[in-house]
N, C-alpha and C positions, 0 to 999 in steps of 0.2 A: 708389804707386811700387813698382818692382820692383828688387831688388838684383841687381847683377852679381857672381858669385861666382867668384872665380879661385884655383886652387891650383897652385903651382908651386915651384920651389927657387931658393935664392939661397946660392951658395957650398955646396952639398950639404945646406943644411937645407930642411925643408918649412915653406912659410909659405901661409896663405890670406888673401884679402882679400875683405871683403864691402863692395861699393861702392853706397853710396845717395845720390842727389842730386835736385834738383827735376826734375821731368819734362822730359825730352829732354836732360839736360845731364851725363849720366854721363861724356861723353868730352871736353868742351869746356874752356876754360881758366878756369872758375869757380874763383876764388881768394880766399882760402887755402883749402887742403884742410884739414878738420878729421879728424885721426886719433886713433882710439879704442884703447886698449891695455890689456888685461884683467889681472887679478891672478893670482897662483899659484893653479893648480888650475882656473882658470876658462877661459872662451871669449868670443867674439863676443856671446854671448847676454846675459852681465852688462851689455850696452849696448844691448839689443833696443829697448826703449821710448825711451830718450833719443836714439839714433840716429834714430828715425824722426822726431823733433820737430827735432832738428839739420838733418836733409836737407830741411826744407822751405825752408831758405835757403842751405844750404851743401852743397858736395860733401863727402861724408864717407866714410871707409873705417874699417871694423872689423878689426882684425888679429888672427889666430889664430896664436899662437907655436907653434914646434915641440914636439911632443908633447902639445898641449893641443887642446881643440875637435875631438877625434878624428883628429888628424894624429898620423903616426908619431913615436914618440919620438927624441929625437937620438942616443940610445946613449951619452950622455956628459953631463956637467954642462956648461951655458953660462954664461958671464960675463955679468953686466950690460951690460957694455960692447959685447960681441958681439949681444946682443938689440938694443940701441940701433941699432948700425950695420945690422941685419938690417931694422929696422922703416922706416929712412929709405931704404934702398935698394930695398926691395921696393915702397913706395909711390911713389917718385919713377921707377921703372921703368916704371910705368904713365901716365907723364906729369904726375904733380903737380909743382907748383912750389913757392911757399911753404907751410909746414905749421904748422898749431897742433895740438899734440901733447898729448892728454888721457889720463891714466894713472889707473888705480885699483888702490889696494893695491901689490902688488909693480910693476904697470905704471907708477906713479909713479917707480920707481928706472929702469926702463927708459926712459922719455921724458926724465928728466934727462940719463941717459947720452947719451942721443941729442942733446939739446940741447947739451951741452958739447962733443961730437965733432963738430956739425955744425952750427954757428952761422949757416952761410950759408944753411941750409936751413928751419932752425926760427926762426920768428918770435915764439912765445909757448907758454907751458906751462901746463896746468891739472892740479893734482895733486889727486886726489880720495881721501880716506881714506888718506893716506900712511902707509908703513912705512918703517923700524921704530923705534918710540918708544926712543930709548936707555934710558929707564929701564925697558923692559920686554922687553930684548933676548935673550930665552931661548925656547926651543921651547915649554916648560910654560906660560909666561904668555901666549903667542901663541895656544896651543890653548884656554886657558880664556877669553881674549877673544873668539875665535872662536866659542865656544859660547855665550857670553854674547850675542852678537850674533844668533844665532839668533832670539831673543825680540823684536829691533828690526826683524826682516824680515817680508815678509808670506809667504803659503804658496807663492806662485809663485817668487820669488827663492830660497827655501829648496829647493824643489825642484830649480831650476836648479844651485844650489851644489852639492847632493847628487849629482846625475847627471853635472855636470862634473868633482867631484873623481874620482868613481868610473872615469872613463875616461881620467884622466890620470894615475894613479897613480904609473906609473913615473919619468916626467919630474918629478912633483911632488916625490919624493924628492930626487932630484938637486939641485932648486932651492932646497930650504930653505936648506942651508948659505950660498950667495952672497947670498940676501935677508937672513937674519939678520946677516950680516958687512956688508952694504953700509951706508955712513954718508951718508945721505942729507942730514944736518945739515952735513955739510963739503963736499958736492957743489953745493947749492943756493946757496950764497953766491958761487960763482965763476962762475954763469951771467950773461949779458949780456941776455938775454931777460926780459920780465915774466913773473911767476910768480902765478898765482892758486890757492890752497890751499881747496879746498872739503871740508867735513866735515858728517856727519849729526849732529845734535845729541844723538843717542842711540848715536854710534858708540864702543864701547869699545874699539876697535883704534887708529884715528887720534883719539887723546884731544885735547881743546881745547889744553892747555897746550902739547903738543907740537906741534899743527898751528899755534898761533899764532906759536910760536918758529920755526917753519920758515918762515912767511910773513914774520916779521920780519927774518930772515936774508938774504932775498933783496935785490937791489939795488933791485927795484922789485917789491914783493910785496904780497898783500892775501890776507886770510882771509875766507871767507863761510860762515856756517853755513845749513842747511836741514833741515826736519825729516824725521828717518829716523835709519837706522843706516849700516853701512860702505858698502852699496850705494846710498847717496842718489840717485846718479844714476838709479836705476830707480825710487825709491819718489817721486821728484818730477821726472819727465821733462821737464815743460814748464817749470817752473821753472830747470832745470838749463840747458836749451837757451837759454832767455832769458839766464842769466847768462853763459853763454860767448859769445853772440853780443855782450852788451854788452861785456865783456870785451875781446873782439876789435876792436870799434869804438872803444873808449876807447884801446886801445894803438895802433890804427892812427892816430887823431888826434894822440897825444901824439908819435909817431914823425916825422910830418907837420911838426908845430911845431917838434920840434928841427932837422928838416932846414932849415927856413926860417931859424931863428936862426943857422945856420952861413952 
């Protein structure tokens, strides 16, 4: 499979989409589209392995947000709500219909805001290594946990983290405050869509108590743990892809049963 890579602007903000789908189905109506949104400092490369697996059965789009993945910085701080709007508008501008949004780390905040603001477009959400744990909402604690996570990741992922952070430094600094202030614990209970929380069993950032509380706060929520660290979607790409697919199928069946009951 070869990815289609497009860089363009939405409302003056640069964005890049990396679309990967089953052979010959890049532009058809394959639905839903699975959208992958990276964390602070990162890029589409944090989903490289998992996107390959997901794209065997789904049209997938990995997003590079402004100032990340080599894109020009926005020149200002971007609100999480603004980034959520940007993701939905960018992906739907390329013909996507229903969206399953998958966010990792800060990307969980982005996709939750997208789900809140665009319930007509977003059918389900997957939150991988969610941030920020209310018990650890300081820059020092987050930095310490990030350092601990280096020991839970493989060499490839640590190399991706280091190189992505270096090229996103200017926007990274601007996005720290919105990330630390955002209260995912208040936002998730307002969602009407089903929510799957996924964490690595060695993740020091998205800790178990926090992830379990978040899943429990959703109207329709579940928590699954896989072996690995904060970037468990890359440590266990095949298992993660199966999990997302199963979650989507169960959600679709439940929605159909609800519609029949009406």
